[in-house]
PDB file of N, H, CA, C and O in Angstrom:
ATOM      1  N   MET A   1     137.783 125.417 113.798  1.00  0.00           N
ATOM      2  CA  MET A   1     136.995 124.744 114.639  1.00  0.00           C
ATOM      3  C   MET A   1     137.714 123.997 115.601  1.00  0.00           C
ATOM      4  O   MET A   1     138.611 123.267 115.178  1.00  0.00           O
ATOM      5  N   GLY A   2     137.484 124.044 116.849  1.00  0.00           N
ATOM      6  H   GLY A   2     136.755 124.637 117.192  1.00  0.00           H
ATOM      7  CA  GLY A   2     138.341 123.313 117.892  1.00  0.00           C
ATOM      8  C   GLY A   2     137.449 122.277 118.622  1.00  0.00           C
ATOM      9  O   GLY A   2     136.232 122.201 118.455  1.00  0.00           O
ATOM     10  N   ILE A   3     138.171 121.493 119.439  1.00  0.00           N
ATOM     11  H   ILE A   3     139.160 121.555 119.574  1.00  0.00           H
ATOM     12  CA  ILE A   3     137.433 120.482 120.232  1.00  0.00           C
ATOM     13  C   ILE A   3     137.670 120.782 121.592  1.00  0.00           C
ATOM     14  O   ILE A   3     138.773 121.076 122.054  1.00  0.00           O
ATOM     15  N   VAL A   4     136.472 120.693 122.307  1.00  0.00           N
ATOM     16  H   VAL A   4     135.576 120.454 121.932  1.00  0.00           H
ATOM     17  CA  VAL A   4     136.306 121.050 123.795  1.00  0.00           C
ATOM     18  C   VAL A   4     135.846 119.810 124.372  1.00  0.00           C
ATOM     19  O   VAL A   4     134.948 119.114 123.898  1.00  0.00           O
ATOM     20  N   LYS A   5     136.575 119.542 125.529  1.00  0.00           N
ATOM     21  H   LYS A   5     137.304 120.107 125.914  1.00  0.00           H
ATOM     22  CA  LYS A   5     136.135 118.288 126.170  1.00  0.00           C
ATOM     23  C   LYS A   5     135.352 118.687 127.385  1.00  0.00           C
ATOM     24  O   LYS A   5     135.739 119.526 128.199  1.00  0.00           O
ATOM     25  N   ILE A   6     134.115 117.962 127.452  1.00  0.00           N
ATOM     26  H   ILE A   6     133.801 117.281 126.791  1.00  0.00           H
ATOM     27  CA  ILE A   6     133.259 118.291 128.497  1.00  0.00           C
ATOM     28  C   ILE A   6     132.875 116.967 129.309  1.00  0.00           C
ATOM     29  O   ILE A   6     133.117 115.841 128.873  1.00  0.00           O
ATOM     30  N   SER A   7     132.267 117.213 130.501  1.00  0.00           N
ATOM     31  H   SER A   7     132.070 118.128 130.855  1.00  0.00           H
ATOM     32  CA  SER A   7     131.882 115.926 131.297  1.00  0.00           C
ATOM     33  C   SER A   7     130.767 115.314 130.622  1.00  0.00           C
ATOM     34  O   SER A   7     130.098 115.900 129.771  1.00  0.00           O
ATOM     35  N   GLU A   8     130.547 113.985 131.053  1.00  0.00           N
ATOM     36  H   GLU A   8     131.091 113.509 131.744  1.00  0.00           H
ATOM     37  CA  GLU A   8     129.543 113.201 130.388  1.00  0.00           C
ATOM     38  C   GLU A   8     128.200 113.804 130.737  1.00  0.00           C
ATOM     39  O   GLU A   8     127.288 113.792 129.910  1.00  0.00           O
ATOM     40  N   GLN A   9     128.042 114.375 132.046  1.00  0.00           N
ATOM     41  H   GLN A   9     128.783 114.385 132.718  1.00  0.00           H
ATOM     42  CA  GLN A   9     126.809 114.911 132.644  1.00  0.00           C
ATOM     43  C   GLN A   9     126.438 116.007 131.738  1.00  0.00           C
ATOM     44  O   GLN A   9     125.280 116.054 131.324  1.00  0.00           O
ATOM     45  N   MET A  10     127.481 117.078 131.314  1.00  0.00           N
ATOM     46  H   MET A  10     128.422 117.040 131.651  1.00  0.00           H
ATOM     47  CA  MET A  10     127.198 118.173 130.560  1.00  0.00           C
ATOM     48  C   MET A  10     126.661 117.609 129.187  1.00  0.00           C
ATOM     49  O   MET A  10     125.606 118.010 128.694  1.00  0.00           O
ATOM     50  N   HIS A  11     127.446 116.669 128.619  1.00  0.00           N
ATOM     51  H   HIS A  11     128.303 116.343 129.019  1.00  0.00           H
ATOM     52  CA  HIS A  11     127.067 116.117 127.255  1.00  0.00           C
ATOM     53  C   HIS A  11     125.681 115.645 127.389  1.00  0.00           C
ATOM     54  O   HIS A  11     124.884 116.064 126.550  1.00  0.00           O
ATOM     55  N   GLU A  12     125.253 114.831 128.316  1.00  0.00           N
ATOM     56  H   GLU A  12     125.901 114.491 128.997  1.00  0.00           H
ATOM     57  CA  GLU A  12     123.897 114.391 128.526  1.00  0.00           C
ATOM     58  C   GLU A  12     122.881 115.482 128.547  1.00  0.00           C
ATOM     59  O   GLU A  12     121.855 115.398 127.872  1.00  0.00           O
ATOM     60  N   ASN A  13     123.185 116.647 129.415  1.00  0.00           N
ATOM     61  H   ASN A  13     124.019 116.715 129.963  1.00  0.00           H
ATOM     62  CA  ASN A  13     122.245 117.821 129.321  1.00  0.00           C
ATOM     63  C   ASN A  13     122.222 118.458 127.933  1.00  0.00           C
ATOM     64  O   ASN A  13     121.181 118.984 127.537  1.00  0.00           O
ATOM     65  N   LEU A  14     123.312 118.436 127.180  1.00  0.00           N
ATOM     66  H   LEU A  14     124.157 118.009 127.501  1.00  0.00           H
ATOM     67  CA  LEU A  14     123.362 119.024 125.852  1.00  0.00           C
ATOM     68  C   LEU A  14     122.429 118.269 125.122  1.00  0.00           C
ATOM     69  O   LEU A  14     121.449 118.804 124.605  1.00  0.00           O
ATOM     70  N   ARG A  15     122.698 116.877 125.030  1.00  0.00           N
ATOM     71  H   ARG A  15     123.495 116.443 125.450  1.00  0.00           H
ATOM     72  CA  ARG A  15     121.818 115.933 124.345  1.00  0.00           C
ATOM     73  C   ARG A  15     120.251 116.196 124.389  1.00  0.00           C
ATOM     74  O   ARG A  15     119.549 116.458 123.412  1.00  0.00           O
ATOM     75  N   LEU A  16     119.779 116.059 125.896  1.00  0.00           N
ATOM     76  H   LEU A  16     120.349 115.847 126.690  1.00  0.00           H
ATOM     77  CA  LEU A  16     118.446 116.194 126.103  1.00  0.00           C
ATOM     78  C   LEU A  16     117.967 117.624 125.654  1.00  0.00           C
ATOM     79  O   LEU A  16     116.978 117.652 124.922  1.00  0.00           O
ATOM     80  N   THR A  17     118.524 118.749 125.991  1.00  0.00           N
ATOM     81  H   THR A  17     119.327 118.726 126.586  1.00  0.00           H
ATOM     82  CA  THR A  17     118.090 120.054 125.648  1.00  0.00           C
ATOM     83  C   THR A  17     118.130 120.313 124.098  1.00  0.00           C
ATOM     84  O   THR A  17     117.251 120.972 123.544  1.00  0.00           O
ATOM     85  N   SER A  18     119.071 119.825 123.505  1.00  0.00           N
ATOM     86  H   SER A  18     119.786 119.290 123.955  1.00  0.00           H
ATOM     87  CA  SER A  18     119.238 120.064 122.000  1.00  0.00           C
ATOM     88  C   SER A  18     117.961 119.237 121.329  1.00  0.00           C
ATOM     89  O   SER A  18     117.302 119.766 120.434  1.00  0.00           O
ATOM     90  N   GLY A  19     117.698 118.095 121.751  1.00  0.00           N
ATOM     91  H   GLY A  19     118.233 117.665 122.478  1.00  0.00           H
ATOM     92  CA  GLY A  19     116.575 117.441 121.389  1.00  0.00           C
ATOM     93  C   GLY A  19     115.244 118.104 121.573  1.00  0.00           C
ATOM     94  O   GLY A  19     114.414 118.077 120.664  1.00  0.00           O
ATOM     95  N   ALA A  20     114.985 118.760 122.835  1.00  0.00           N
ATOM     96  H   ALA A  20     115.659 118.782 123.573  1.00  0.00           H
ATOM     97  CA  ALA A  20     113.858 119.330 123.095  1.00  0.00           C
ATOM     98  C   ALA A  20     113.730 120.741 122.281  1.00  0.00           C
ATOM     99  O   ALA A  20     112.628 121.235 122.039  1.00  0.00           O
ATOM    100  N   LEU A  21     114.796 121.261 121.936  1.00  0.00           N
ATOM    101  H   LEU A  21     115.691 120.860 122.132  1.00  0.00           H
ATOM    102  CA  LEU A  21     114.819 122.582 121.282  1.00  0.00           C
ATOM    103  C   LEU A  21     115.046 122.519 119.833  1.00  0.00           C
ATOM    104  O   LEU A  21     115.169 123.554 119.178  1.00  0.00           O
ATOM    105  N   SER A  22     115.113 121.246 119.255  1.00  0.00           N
ATOM    106  H   SER A  22     115.013 120.406 119.788  1.00  0.00           H
ATOM    107  CA  SER A  22     115.354 120.978 117.794  1.00  0.00           C
ATOM    108  C   SER A  22     116.484 121.782 117.328  1.00  0.00           C
ATOM    109  O   SER A  22     116.437 122.562 116.377  1.00  0.00           O
ATOM    110  N   ARG A  23     117.678 121.497 118.186  1.00  0.00           N
ATOM    111  H   ARG A  23     117.717 120.862 118.958  1.00  0.00           H
ATOM    112  CA  ARG A  23     119.009 122.065 117.836  1.00  0.00           C
ATOM    113  C   ARG A  23     119.989 120.726 117.658  1.00  0.00           C
ATOM    114  O   ARG A  23     119.673 119.606 118.060  1.00  0.00           O
ATOM    115  N   SER A  24     121.111 121.019 117.047  1.00  0.00           N
ATOM    116  H   SER A  24     121.368 121.928 116.720  1.00  0.00           H
ATOM    117  CA  SER A  24     122.151 120.046 117.026  1.00  0.00           C
ATOM    118  C   SER A  24     122.722 120.162 118.389  1.00  0.00           C
ATOM    119  O   SER A  24     122.502 121.159 119.076  1.00  0.00           O
ATOM    120  N   ILE A  25     123.497 119.103 118.829  1.00  0.00           N
ATOM    121  H   ILE A  25     123.676 118.292 118.271  1.00  0.00           H
ATOM    122  CA  ILE A  25     124.223 119.312 120.142  1.00  0.00           C
ATOM    123  C   ILE A  25     125.184 120.368 120.065  1.00  0.00           C
ATOM    124  O   ILE A  25     125.257 121.155 121.009  1.00  0.00           O
ATOM    125  N   ASN A  26     125.976 120.502 119.011  1.00  0.00           N
ATOM    126  H   ASN A  26     125.916 119.864 118.244  1.00  0.00           H
ATOM    127  CA  ASN A  26     126.938 121.535 118.708  1.00  0.00           C
ATOM    128  C   ASN A  26     126.102 123.006 118.738  1.00  0.00           C
ATOM    129  O   ASN A  26     126.564 123.962 119.361  1.00  0.00           O
ATOM    130  N   ALA A  27     125.171 123.066 118.199  1.00  0.00           N
ATOM    131  H   ALA A  27     124.796 122.289 117.693  1.00  0.00           H
ATOM    132  CA  ALA A  27     124.279 124.411 118.188  1.00  0.00           C
ATOM    133  C   ALA A  27     123.997 124.747 119.610  1.00  0.00           C
ATOM    134  O   ALA A  27     124.268 125.872 120.029  1.00  0.00           O
ATOM    135  N   GLN A  28     123.441 123.790 120.417  1.00  0.00           N
ATOM    136  H   GLN A  28     123.221 122.876 120.077  1.00  0.00           H
ATOM    137  CA  GLN A  28     123.092 123.929 121.763  1.00  0.00           C
ATOM    138  C   GLN A  28     124.205 124.372 122.583  1.00  0.00           C
ATOM    139  O   GLN A  28     124.035 125.277 123.400  1.00  0.00           O
ATOM    140  N   ALA A  29     125.457 123.743 122.413  1.00  0.00           N
ATOM    141  H   ALA A  29     125.596 123.008 121.750  1.00  0.00           H
ATOM    142  CA  ALA A  29     126.537 124.183 123.156  1.00  0.00           C
ATOM    143  C   ALA A  29     126.983 125.562 122.605  1.00  0.00           C
ATOM    144  O   ALA A  29     127.399 126.368 123.437  1.00  0.00           O
ATOM    145  N   GLU A  30     126.956 125.834 121.635  1.00  0.00           N
ATOM    146  H   GLU A  30     126.618 125.179 120.959  1.00  0.00           H
ATOM    147  CA  GLU A  30     127.388 127.252 121.159  1.00  0.00           C
ATOM    148  C   GLU A  30     126.338 128.239 121.667  1.00  0.00           C
ATOM    149  O   GLU A  30     126.724 129.380 121.917  1.00  0.00           O
ATOM    150  N   HIS A  31     125.124 127.941 121.836  1.00  0.00           N
ATOM    151  H   HIS A  31     124.811 127.014 121.633  1.00  0.00           H
ATOM    152  CA  HIS A  31     124.045 128.860 122.290  1.00  0.00           C
ATOM    153  C   HIS A  31     124.466 129.189 123.747  1.00  0.00           C
ATOM    154  O   HIS A  31     124.615 130.339 124.158  1.00  0.00           O
ATOM    155  N   TRP A  32     124.636 128.115 124.457  1.00  0.00           N
ATOM    156  H   TRP A  32     124.515 127.180 124.123  1.00  0.00           H
ATOM    157  CA  TRP A  32     124.912 128.119 125.923  1.00  0.00           C
ATOM    158  C   TRP A  32     126.314 128.986 126.255  1.00  0.00           C
ATOM    159  O   TRP A  32     126.476 129.672 127.265  1.00  0.00           O
ATOM    160  N   LEU A  33     127.191 128.816 125.282  1.00  0.00           N
ATOM    161  H   LEU A  33     127.060 128.259 124.462  1.00  0.00           H
ATOM    162  CA  LEU A  33     128.416 129.475 125.444  1.00  0.00           C
ATOM    163  C   LEU A  33     128.334 130.971 125.182  1.00  0.00           C
ATOM    164  O   LEU A  33     129.033 131.774 125.801  1.00  0.00           O
ATOM    165  N   ARG A  34     127.453 131.321 124.240  1.00  0.00           N
ATOM    166  H   ARG A  34     126.885 130.669 123.737  1.00  0.00           H
ATOM    167  CA  ARG A  34     127.180 132.785 123.972  1.00  0.00           C
ATOM    168  C   ARG A  34     126.384 133.433 125.076  1.00  0.00           C
ATOM    169  O   ARG A  34     126.590 134.585 125.457  1.00  0.00           O
ATOM    170  N   VAL A  35     125.473 132.639 125.563  1.00  0.00           N
ATOM    171  H   VAL A  35     125.306 131.703 125.253  1.00  0.00           H
ATOM    172  CA  VAL A  35     124.674 133.290 126.740  1.00  0.00           C
ATOM    173  C   VAL A  35     125.523 133.318 127.947  1.00  0.00           C
ATOM    174  O   VAL A  35     125.387 134.259 128.729  1.00  0.00           O
ATOM    175  N   GLY A  36     126.349 132.426 128.173  1.00  0.00           N
ATOM    176  H   GLY A  36     126.459 131.662 127.538  1.00  0.00           H
ATOM    177  CA  GLY A  36     127.289 132.519 129.351  1.00  0.00           C
ATOM    178  C   GLY A  36     128.256 133.603 129.140  1.00  0.00           C
ATOM    179  O   GLY A  36     128.497 134.357 130.083  1.00  0.00           O
ATOM    180  N   MET A  37     128.852 133.769 127.976  1.00  0.00           N
ATOM    181  H   MET A  37     128.656 133.157 127.210  1.00  0.00           H
ATOM    182  CA  MET A  37     129.622 134.856 127.795  1.00  0.00           C
ATOM    183  C   MET A  37     129.152 136.201 128.009  1.00  0.00           C
ATOM    184  O   MET A  37     129.792 137.074 128.596  1.00  0.00           O
ATOM    185  N   LEU A  38     127.934 136.337 127.475  1.00  0.00           N
ATOM    186  H   LEU A  38     127.414 135.628 126.999  1.00  0.00           H
ATOM    187  CA  LEU A  38     127.247 137.530 127.646  1.00  0.00           C
ATOM    188  C   LEU A  38     126.836 137.874 129.181  1.00  0.00           C
ATOM    189  O   LEU A  38     126.809 139.021 129.630  1.00  0.00           O
ATOM    190  N   ALA A  39     126.550 136.805 129.849  1.00  0.00           N
ATOM    191  H   ALA A  39     126.572 135.874 129.485  1.00  0.00           H
ATOM    192  CA  ALA A  39     126.173 136.893 131.154  1.00  0.00           C
ATOM    193  C   ALA A  39     127.359 137.335 132.045  1.00  0.00           C
ATOM    194  O   ALA A  39     127.186 138.131 132.969  1.00  0.00           O
ATOM    195  N   GLU A  40     128.474 136.845 131.773  1.00  0.00           N
ATOM    196  H   GLU A  40     128.615 136.199 131.023  1.00  0.00           H
ATOM    197  CA  GLU A  40     129.806 137.202 132.429  1.00  0.00           C
ATOM    198  C   GLU A  40     130.164 138.518 132.203  1.00  0.00           C
ATOM    199  O   GLU A  40     130.630 139.208 133.110  1.00  0.00           O
ATOM    200  N   LEU A  41     129.974 138.978 130.957  1.00  0.00           N
ATOM    201  H   LEU A  41     129.596 138.417 130.220  1.00  0.00           H
ATOM    202  CA  LEU A  41     130.259 140.318 130.435  1.00  0.00           C
ATOM    203  C   LEU A  41     129.423 141.456 130.952  1.00  0.00           C
ATOM    204  O   LEU A  41     129.826 142.608 131.110  1.00  0.00           O
ATOM    205  N   ASN A  42     128.138 140.975 131.211  1.00  0.00           N
ATOM    206  H   ASN A  42     127.811 140.039 131.083  1.00  0.00           H
ATOM    207  CA  ASN A  42     127.114 142.022 131.552  1.00  0.00           C
ATOM    208  C   ASN A  42     126.289 141.182 132.816  1.00  0.00           C
ATOM    209  O   ASN A  42     125.206 140.618 132.660  1.00  0.00           O
ATOM    210  N   PRO A  43     126.917 141.229 133.852  1.00  0.00           N
ATOM    211  CA  PRO A  43     126.207 140.529 135.181  1.00  0.00           C
ATOM    212  C   PRO A  43     124.843 141.251 135.520  1.00  0.00           C
ATOM    213  O   PRO A  43     124.022 140.616 136.181  1.00  0.00           O
ATOM    214  N   ASN A  44     124.581 142.388 135.157  1.00  0.00           N
ATOM    215  H   ASN A  44     125.248 142.904 134.620  1.00  0.00           H
ATOM    216  CA  ASN A  44     123.510 143.167 135.396  1.00  0.00           C
ATOM    217  C   ASN A  44     122.310 142.841 134.486  1.00  0.00           C
ATOM    218  O   ASN A  44     121.192 143.266 134.778  1.00  0.00           O
ATOM    219  N   LEU A  45     122.518 142.115 133.419  1.00  0.00           N
ATOM    220  H   LEU A  45     123.426 141.770 133.181  1.00  0.00           H
ATOM    221  CA  LEU A  45     121.418 141.819 132.408  1.00  0.00           C
ATOM    222  C   LEU A  45     120.681 140.528 132.852  1.00  0.00           C
ATOM    223  O   LEU A  45     121.281 139.607 133.406  1.00  0.00           O
ATOM    224  N   ALA A  46     119.372 140.504 132.588  1.00  0.00           N
ATOM    225  H   ALA A  46     118.884 141.252 132.138  1.00  0.00           H
ATOM    226  CA  ALA A  46     118.566 139.326 132.786  1.00  0.00           C
ATOM    227  C   ALA A  46     118.634 138.477 131.432  1.00  0.00           C
ATOM    228  O   ALA A  46     119.020 138.973 130.373  1.00  0.00           O
ATOM    229  N   TYR A  47     118.257 137.268 131.558  1.00  0.00           N
ATOM    230  H   TYR A  47     117.944 136.865 132.418  1.00  0.00           H
ATOM    231  CA  TYR A  47     118.313 136.289 130.448  1.00  0.00           C
ATOM    232  C   TYR A  47     117.593 136.926 129.191  1.00  0.00           C
ATOM    233  O   TYR A  47     118.029 136.724 128.058  1.00  0.00           O
ATOM    234  N   ALA A  48     116.490 137.692 129.429  1.00  0.00           N
ATOM    235  H   ALA A  48     116.136 137.856 130.350  1.00  0.00           H
ATOM    236  CA  ALA A  48     115.661 138.088 128.349  1.00  0.00           C
ATOM    237  C   ALA A  48     116.446 139.294 127.681  1.00  0.00           C
ATOM    238  O   ALA A  48     116.269 139.490 126.478  1.00  0.00           O
ATOM    239  N   ASP A  49     117.226 140.038 128.335  1.00  0.00           N
ATOM    240  H   ASP A  49     117.370 139.879 129.311  1.00  0.00           H
ATOM    241  CA  ASP A  49     118.097 141.043 127.860  1.00  0.00           C
ATOM    242  C   ASP A  49     119.298 140.505 126.955  1.00  0.00           C
ATOM    243  O   ASP A  49     119.734 141.078 125.956  1.00  0.00           O
ATOM    244  N   ILE A  50     119.748 139.308 127.486  1.00  0.00           N
ATOM    245  H   ILE A  50     119.393 138.843 128.297  1.00  0.00           H
ATOM    246  CA  ILE A  50     120.906 138.598 126.700  1.00  0.00           C
ATOM    247  C   ILE A  50     120.269 138.073 125.512  1.00  0.00           C
ATOM    248  O   ILE A  50     120.909 138.165 124.464  1.00  0.00           O
ATOM    249  N   CYS A  51     119.133 137.541 125.486  1.00  0.00           N
ATOM    250  H   CYS A  51     118.613 137.466 126.338  1.00  0.00           H
ATOM    251  CA  CYS A  51     118.476 137.150 124.320  1.00  0.00           C
ATOM    252  C   CYS A  51     118.363 138.353 123.225  1.00  0.00           C
ATOM    253  O   CYS A  51     118.626 138.221 122.030  1.00  0.00           O
ATOM    254  N   GLN A  52     118.000 139.342 123.749  1.00  0.00           N
ATOM    255  H   GLN A  52     117.787 139.450 124.720  1.00  0.00           H
ATOM    256  CA  GLN A  52     117.859 140.668 122.843  1.00  0.00           C
ATOM    257  C   GLN A  52     119.197 140.950 122.337  1.00  0.00           C
ATOM    258  O   GLN A  52     119.268 141.303 121.160  1.00  0.00           O
ATOM    259  N   LEU A  53     120.324 140.852 123.053  1.00  0.00           N
ATOM    260  H   LEU A  53     120.267 140.566 124.009  1.00  0.00           H
ATOM    261  CA  LEU A  53     121.683 141.130 122.468  1.00  0.00           C
ATOM    262  C   LEU A  53     121.868 140.120 121.403  1.00  0.00           C
ATOM    263  O   LEU A  53     122.348 140.490 120.331  1.00  0.00           O
ATOM    264  N   LEU A  54     121.542 138.895 121.584  1.00  0.00           N
ATOM    265  H   LEU A  54     121.152 138.595 122.455  1.00  0.00           H
ATOM    266  CA  LEU A  54     121.809 137.822 120.539  1.00  0.00           C
ATOM    267  C   LEU A  54     120.998 138.192 119.406  1.00  0.00           C
ATOM    268  O   LEU A  54     121.484 138.016 118.289  1.00  0.00           O
ATOM    269  N   ILE A  55     119.910 138.648 119.509  1.00  0.00           N
ATOM    270  H   ILE A  55     119.515 138.791 120.416  1.00  0.00           H
ATOM    271  CA  ILE A  55     119.127 138.944 118.284  1.00  0.00           C
ATOM    272  C   ILE A  55     119.660 140.092 117.521  1.00  0.00           C
ATOM    273  O   ILE A  55     119.695 140.111 116.291  1.00  0.00           O
ATOM    274  N   GLN A  56     120.067 141.027 118.267  1.00  0.00           N
ATOM    275  H   GLN A  56     120.039 141.012 119.267  1.00  0.00           H
ATOM    276  CA  GLN A  56     120.848 142.245 117.590  1.00  0.00           C
ATOM    277  C   GLN A  56     122.071 141.794 116.844  1.00  0.00           C
ATOM    278  O   GLN A  56     122.342 142.111 115.686  1.00  0.00           O
ATOM    279  N   ALA A  57     122.795 141.004 117.651  1.00  0.00           N
ATOM    280  H   ALA A  57     122.575 140.747 118.592  1.00  0.00           H
ATOM    281  CA  ALA A  57     124.003 140.612 116.932  1.00  0.00           C
ATOM    282  C   ALA A  57     123.707 139.787 115.603  1.00  0.00           C
ATOM    283  O   ALA A  57     124.408 139.946 114.604  1.00  0.00           O
ATOM    284  N   GLU A  58     122.594 138.865 115.638  1.00  0.00           N
ATOM    285  H   GLU A  58     122.024 138.736 116.450  1.00  0.00           H
ATOM    286  CA  GLU A  58     122.208 138.263 114.573  1.00  0.00           C
ATOM    287  C   GLU A  58     121.832 139.153 113.228  1.00  0.00           C
ATOM    288  O   GLU A  58     122.206 138.852 112.095  1.00  0.00           O
ATOM    289  N   ARG A  59     121.081 140.219 113.539  1.00  0.00           N
ATOM    290  H   ARG A  59     120.777 140.464 114.460  1.00  0.00           H
ATOM    291  CA  ARG A  59     120.704 141.234 112.614  1.00  0.00           C
ATOM    292  C   ARG A  59     121.789 141.803 112.057  1.00  0.00           C
ATOM    293  O   ARG A  59     121.891 141.940 110.838  1.00  0.00           O
ATOM    294  N   GLN A  60     122.833 142.241 113.038  1.00  0.00           N
ATOM    295  H   GLN A  60     122.750 142.130 114.028  1.00  0.00           H
ATOM    296  CA  GLN A  60     124.081 142.833 112.396  1.00  0.00           C
ATOM    297  C   GLN A  60     124.767 141.928 111.520  1.00  0.00           C
ATOM    298  O   GLN A  60     125.259 142.363 110.478  1.00  0.00           O
ATOM    299  N   ALA A  61     124.851 140.738 111.824  1.00  0.00           N
ATOM    300  H   ALA A  61     124.452 140.385 112.670  1.00  0.00           H
ATOM    301  CA  ALA A  61     125.779 139.682 111.177  1.00  0.00           C
ATOM    302  C   ALA A  61     125.000 139.325 109.728  1.00  0.00           C
ATOM    303  O   ALA A  61     125.615 138.910 108.746  1.00  0.00           O
ATOM    304  N   GLU A  62     123.685 139.531 109.751  1.00  0.00           N
ATOM    305  H   GLU A  62     123.185 139.868 110.549  1.00  0.00           H
ATOM    306  CA  GLU A  62     122.875 139.365 108.582  1.00  0.00           C
ATOM    307  C   GLU A  62     123.129 140.413 107.420  1.00  0.00           C
ATOM    308  O   GLU A  62     123.186 140.178 106.213  1.00  0.00           O
ATOM    309  N   GLY A  63     123.279 141.711 108.119  1.00  0.00           N
ATOM    310  H   GLY A  63     123.233 141.902 109.099  1.00  0.00           H
ATOM    311  CA  GLY A  63     123.363 142.874 107.263  1.00  0.00           C
ATOM    312  C   GLY A  63     124.761 143.034 106.687  1.00  0.00           C
ATOM    313  O   GLY A  63     124.986 143.898 105.839  1.00  0.00           O
ATOM    314  N   SER A  64     125.676 142.234 107.124  1.00  0.00           N
ATOM    315  H   SER A  64     125.493 141.533 107.812  1.00  0.00           H
ATOM    316  CA  SER A  64     127.131 142.258 106.538  1.00  0.00           C
ATOM    317  C   SER A  64     127.666 140.990 106.544  1.00  0.00           C
ATOM    318  O   SER A  64     127.011 140.019 106.922  1.00  0.00           O
ATOM    319  N   SER A  65     128.929 140.910 106.114  1.00  0.00           N
ATOM    320  H   SER A  65     129.461 141.699 105.807  1.00  0.00           H
ATOM    321  CA  SER A  65     129.623 139.592 106.093  1.00  0.00           C
ATOM    322  C   SER A  65     130.373 139.335 107.486  1.00  0.00           C
ATOM    323  O   SER A  65     131.181 138.420 107.647  1.00  0.00           O
ATOM    324  N   ALA A  66     130.031 140.191 108.400  1.00  0.00           N
ATOM    325  H   ALA A  66     129.375 140.934 108.270  1.00  0.00           H
ATOM    326  CA  ALA A  66     130.706 140.150 109.712  1.00  0.00           C
ATOM    327  C   ALA A  66     130.310 138.621 110.316  1.00  0.00           C
ATOM    328  O   ALA A  66     129.280 137.995 110.064  1.00  0.00           O
ATOM    329  N   ASP A  67     131.380 138.221 111.152  1.00  0.00           N
ATOM    330  H   ASP A  67     132.216 138.729 111.357  1.00  0.00           H
ATOM    331  CA  ASP A  67     131.255 136.954 111.805  1.00  0.00           C
ATOM    332  C   ASP A  67     130.226 137.126 113.037  1.00  0.00           C
ATOM    333  O   ASP A  67     130.279 138.172 113.684  1.00  0.00           O
ATOM    334  N   LYS A  68     129.365 136.206 113.350  1.00  0.00           N
ATOM    335  H   LYS A  68     129.321 135.357 112.824  1.00  0.00           H
ATOM    336  CA  LYS A  68     128.426 136.244 114.303  1.00  0.00           C
ATOM    337  C   LYS A  68     129.034 136.642 115.721  1.00  0.00           C
ATOM    338  O   LYS A  68     128.575 137.518 116.455  1.00  0.00           O
ATOM    339  N   ASP A  69     130.114 135.870 115.970  1.00  0.00           N
ATOM    340  H   ASP A  69     130.487 135.159 115.374  1.00  0.00           H
ATOM    341  CA  ASP A  69     130.824 135.906 117.305  1.00  0.00           C
ATOM    342  C   ASP A  69     131.293 137.358 117.409  1.00  0.00           C
ATOM    343  O   ASP A  69     131.161 137.948 118.481  1.00  0.00           O
ATOM    344  N   ALA A  70     131.830 137.958 116.352  1.00  0.00           N
ATOM    345  H   ALA A  70     131.937 137.479 115.481  1.00  0.00           H
ATOM    346  CA  ALA A  70     132.301 139.392 116.595  1.00  0.00           C
ATOM    347  C   ALA A  70     131.040 140.376 116.724  1.00  0.00           C
ATOM    348  O   ALA A  70     131.157 141.420 117.366  1.00  0.00           O
ATOM    349  N   ALA A  71     129.888 140.043 116.129  1.00  0.00           N
ATOM    350  H   ALA A  71     129.793 139.195 115.607  1.00  0.00           H
ATOM    351  CA  ALA A  71     128.780 140.870 116.342  1.00  0.00           C
ATOM    352  C   ALA A  71     128.171 140.683 117.734  1.00  0.00           C
ATOM    353  O   ALA A  71     127.612 141.625 118.295  1.00  0.00           O
ATOM    354  N   VAL A  72     128.277 139.472 118.293  1.00  0.00           N
ATOM    355  H   VAL A  72     128.731 138.707 117.837  1.00  0.00           H
ATOM    356  CA  VAL A  72     127.830 139.345 119.670  1.00  0.00           C
ATOM    357  C   VAL A  72     128.675 140.193 120.686  1.00  0.00           C
ATOM    358  O   VAL A  72     128.191 140.887 121.579  1.00  0.00           O
ATOM    359  N   ALA A  73     130.011 140.034 120.415  1.00  0.00           N
ATOM    360  H   ALA A  73     130.404 139.470 119.689  1.00  0.00           H
ATOM    361  CA  ALA A  73     131.094 140.725 121.181  1.00  0.00           C
ATOM    362  C   ALA A  73     130.780 142.254 121.219  1.00  0.00           C
ATOM    363  O   ALA A  73     130.755 142.929 122.248  1.00  0.00           O
ATOM    364  N   GLN A  74     130.518 142.751 119.824  1.00  0.00           N
ATOM    365  H   GLN A  74     130.538 142.203 118.988  1.00  0.00           H
ATOM    366  CA  GLN A  74     130.261 144.111 119.759  1.00  0.00           C
ATOM    367  C   GLN A  74     128.842 144.571 120.434  1.00  0.00           C
ATOM    368  O   GLN A  74     128.768 145.696 120.928  1.00  0.00           O
ATOM    369  N   ALA A  75     127.838 143.782 120.447  1.00  0.00           N
ATOM    370  H   ALA A  75     127.898 142.868 120.047  1.00  0.00           H
ATOM    371  CA  ALA A  75     126.697 144.048 121.029  1.00  0.00           C
ATOM    372  C   ALA A  75     126.905 144.157 122.550  1.00  0.00           C
ATOM    373  O   ALA A  75     126.254 144.971 123.205  1.00  0.00           O
ATOM    374  N   ALA A  76     127.767 143.380 123.081  1.00  0.00           N
ATOM    375  H   ALA A  76     128.296 142.719 122.548  1.00  0.00           H
ATOM    376  CA  ALA A  76     127.968 143.392 124.527  1.00  0.00           C
ATOM    377  C   ALA A  76     128.743 144.737 124.887  1.00  0.00           C
ATOM    378  O   ALA A  76     129.035 144.987 126.056  1.00  0.00           O
TER     379      ALA A  76
END
């Protein structure tokens, strides 16, 4: 696990959004990182399509001992 420095404004956005969506701040940041990564790798996909990729990756990770991040990268 690494430490990433972010701006105070981004931290505040994470704090507010994580509370609204019942996630930890770290979980919200990780979610945004995954969505952003997939958006950059697949600029033609809509947000709903990216969510479907994340769901597919979760299913693949549940079915094996594979790491979720590896499953996300494979789904992309």
